[in-house]
Structure formats: structure tokens, C-alpha cells
C-alpha positions as a Markdown table, in Angstrom:
| # | Residue | x | y | z |
|---|---|---|---|---|
| 1 | Met | 101.5 | 66.5 | 56.7 |
| 2 | Lys | 99.8 | 69.0 | 59.0 |
| 3 | Ala | 100.0 | 69.6 | 62.6 |
| 4 | Arg | 96.8 | 69.1 | 64.3 |
| 5 | Ser | 95.9 | 71.1 | 67.3 |
| 6 | Asn | 94.7 | 69.9 | 70.5 |
| 7 | Cys | 92.7 | 73.5 | 71.1 |
| 8 | Cys | 89.0 | 72.8 | 71.0 |
| 9 | Trp | 86.7 | 75.7 | 71.3 |
| 10 | Ser | 83.1 | 75.9 | 72.6 |
| 11 | Asp | 80.6 | 78.3 | 73.5 |
| 12 | Met | 80.7 | 78.1 | 76.5 |
| 13 | Leu | 84.1 | 79.9 | 76.6 |
| 14 | Cys | 82.3 | 82.6 | 74.8 |
| 15 | Ser | 79.6 | 82.8 | 77.1 |
| 16 | Pro | 79.6 | 85.3 | 79.9 |
| 17 | Val | 79.7 | 84.1 | 83.2 |
| 18 | Val | 76.7 | 85.3 | 85.7 |
| 19 | Ser | 77.3 | 84.2 | 89.2 |
| 20 | Leu | 74.0 | 83.9 | 91.1 |
| 21 | Glu | 75.1 | 86.9 | 93.5 |
| 22 | Asp | 75.7 | 89.0 | 90.3 |
| 23 | Ser | 72.5 | 88.2 | 88.9 |
| 24 | Met | 70.7 | 89.2 | 92.5 |
| 25 | Leu | 72.6 | 92.4 | 92.4 |
| 26 | Arg | 70.8 | 93.4 | 89.2 |
| 27 | Asn | 67.3 | 93.2 | 90.9 |
| 28 | Leu | 67.9 | 95.7 | 93.8 |
| 29 | Ala | 67.2 | 99.6 | 93.5 |
| 30 | Pro | 70.7 | 101.2 | 92.7 |
| 31 | Leu | 72.0 | 102.8 | 95.5 |
| 32 | Thr | 72.1 | 107.0 | 94.6 |
| 33 | Gly | 73.6 | 110.0 | 95.9 |
| 34 | Arg | 75.9 | 110.9 | 98.7 |
| 35 | Leu | 76.4 | 108.1 | 100.7 |
| 36 | Ser | 78.0 | 106.8 | 104.0 |
| 37 | Arg | 80.5 | 104.0 | 105.0 |
| 38 | Ala | 77.8 | 103.0 | 106.7 |
| 39 | Asp | 75.0 | 103.1 | 104.1 |
| 40 | Leu | 77.7 | 100.6 | 101.8 |
| 41 | Glu | 78.2 | 98.3 | 104.6 |
| 42 | Ser | 74.6 | 97.5 | 104.7 |
| 43 | Cys | 74.0 | 97.5 | 101.2 |
| 44 | Pro | 73.2 | 93.6 | 99.8 |
| 45 | Gly | 76.3 | 91.9 | 98.6 |
| 46 | Trp | 78.8 | 94.0 | 100.6 |
| 47 | Glu | 81.7 | 91.6 | 101.7 |
| 48 | Ala | 83.9 | 93.0 | 104.0 |
| 49 | Ser | 85.0 | 89.5 | 104.3 |
| 50 | Trp | 87.0 | 90.5 | 101.0 |
| 51 | Ala | 89.4 | 92.8 | 102.9 |
| 52 | Glu | 90.3 | 89.9 | 105.4 |
| 53 | Ala | 93.5 | 88.8 | 103.8 |
| 54 | Tyr | 94.5 | 92.2 | 102.3 |
| 55 | Arg | 97.7 | 93.4 | 104.3 |
| 56 | Ala | 98.8 | 97.0 | 104.2 |
| 57 | Asp | 102.7 | 98.2 | 104.6 |
| 58 | Pro | 102.8 | 99.4 | 107.8 |
| 59 | Ala | 105.1 | 102.1 | 106.4 |
| 60 | Ala | 102.8 | 103.2 | 104.0 |
| 61 | Leu | 99.7 | 103.2 | 106.9 |
| 62 | Ala | 102.1 | 105.2 | 109.2 |
| 63 | Thr | 102.8 | 108.0 | 106.0 |
| 64 | Ile | 99.0 | 107.8 | 105.5 |
| 65 | Gly | 98.0 | 108.8 | 108.9 |
| 66 | Ala | 100.4 | 111.1 | 109.1 |
| 67 | His | 99.6 | 113.3 | 106.3 |
| 68 | Ala | 96.0 | 112.9 | 106.3 |
| 69 | Gly | 94.7 | 114.9 | 109.2 |
| 70 | Gly | 91.7 | 117.0 | 107.8 |
| 71 | Leu | 91.1 | 115.1 | 104.5 |
| 72 | Glu | 87.9 | 113.8 | 103.3 |
| 73 | Ala | 88.2 | 110.7 | 101.1 |
| 74 | Leu | 85.4 | 110.7 | 98.3 |
| 75 | Ile | 85.0 | 107.8 | 96.4 |
| 76 | Phe | 83.3 | 107.3 | 93.2 |
| 77 | Asn | 81.8 | 103.6 | 93.3 |
| 78 | Ala | 79.2 | 101.3 | 91.9 |
| 79 | Thr | 77.6 | 98.8 | 94.1 |
| 80 | Trp | 77.1 | 96.3 | 91.1 |
| 81 | Cys | 80.8 | 96.7 | 89.8 |
| 82 | Pro | 83.1 | 93.6 | 91.1 |
| 83 | Asp | 86.2 | 95.6 | 91.3 |
| 84 | Cys | 84.6 | 98.4 | 93.6 |
| 85 | Arg | 83.1 | 95.6 | 95.7 |
| 86 | Arg | 86.5 | 93.8 | 96.3 |
| 87 | Glu | 88.9 | 97.3 | 96.1 |
| 88 | Val | 86.5 | 99.6 | 98.9 |
| 89 | Pro | 86.0 | 97.6 | 102.0 |
| 90 | Arg | 90.4 | 97.2 | 101.6 |
| 91 | Phe | 90.4 | 101.0 | 101.1 |
| 92 | Phe | 88.3 | 101.1 | 104.4 |
| 93 | Lys | 90.5 | 98.8 | 105.8 |
| 94 | Ile | 93.3 | 100.8 | 105.1 |
| 95 | Leu | 91.6 | 104.0 | 106.7 |
| 96 | Asp | 91.1 | 102.0 | 109.9 |
| 97 | Gln | 94.4 | 100.8 | 110.3 |
| 98 | Ala | 96.0 | 104.4 | 109.5 |
| 99 | Gly | 93.6 | 105.7 | 112.3 |
| 100 | Leu | 91.5 | 108.1 | 109.8 |
| 101 | Gly | 88.4 | 105.1 | 109.6 |
């Protein structure tokens, strides 16, 4: 007798998950060109709160602060990208904590 599997497939498992926020962001005009931090932070969908729980290593912050004199950060970002929307606020938090923000 062949063993039965408890696995059940559904169309729902293969459907893309789209949140209401994602669908709203798709209807906004894209931000293009050189943008300042203030431009990004005023963008609809920007969530600085995503960086609140992030804790940077204090030793790394000291190293960054000591070696970053005269540097400019150039960020290639997509406001529609979930990874960018999560990581860029964290990057700004690192800059602030290292005294570079």
C-alpha cells in the first residue's frame, strides 16, 4: 500500500501576496533623480519605524565614525522595493549613531 501524503496544494499558495500599502505605492508617481534624505523621508510609504528595533554594533559605529571623514553616501534606492524600504531607514540610523547623519 502506498503511503499517503498530508500535503495539500492550493492556488492560494502560488498567488502573489500584495498588501494594500504595496498597491497604493504602485499608483504613486515614481521619485527619480538625485534625492536628499529629507525627500526620501517625506515619501509616502516611508517607514522610519522599521529602523527602531535595529541595533548597530557600537564598535562598528565607532569605526565608521572614525573613518568616514569627507565621504558622501550614494544610495541607489527604489521606493517601491520592500528591501530598500526596510534597509535605507536602518542605514540612516547607522549614520546618525555614528555622528554622520
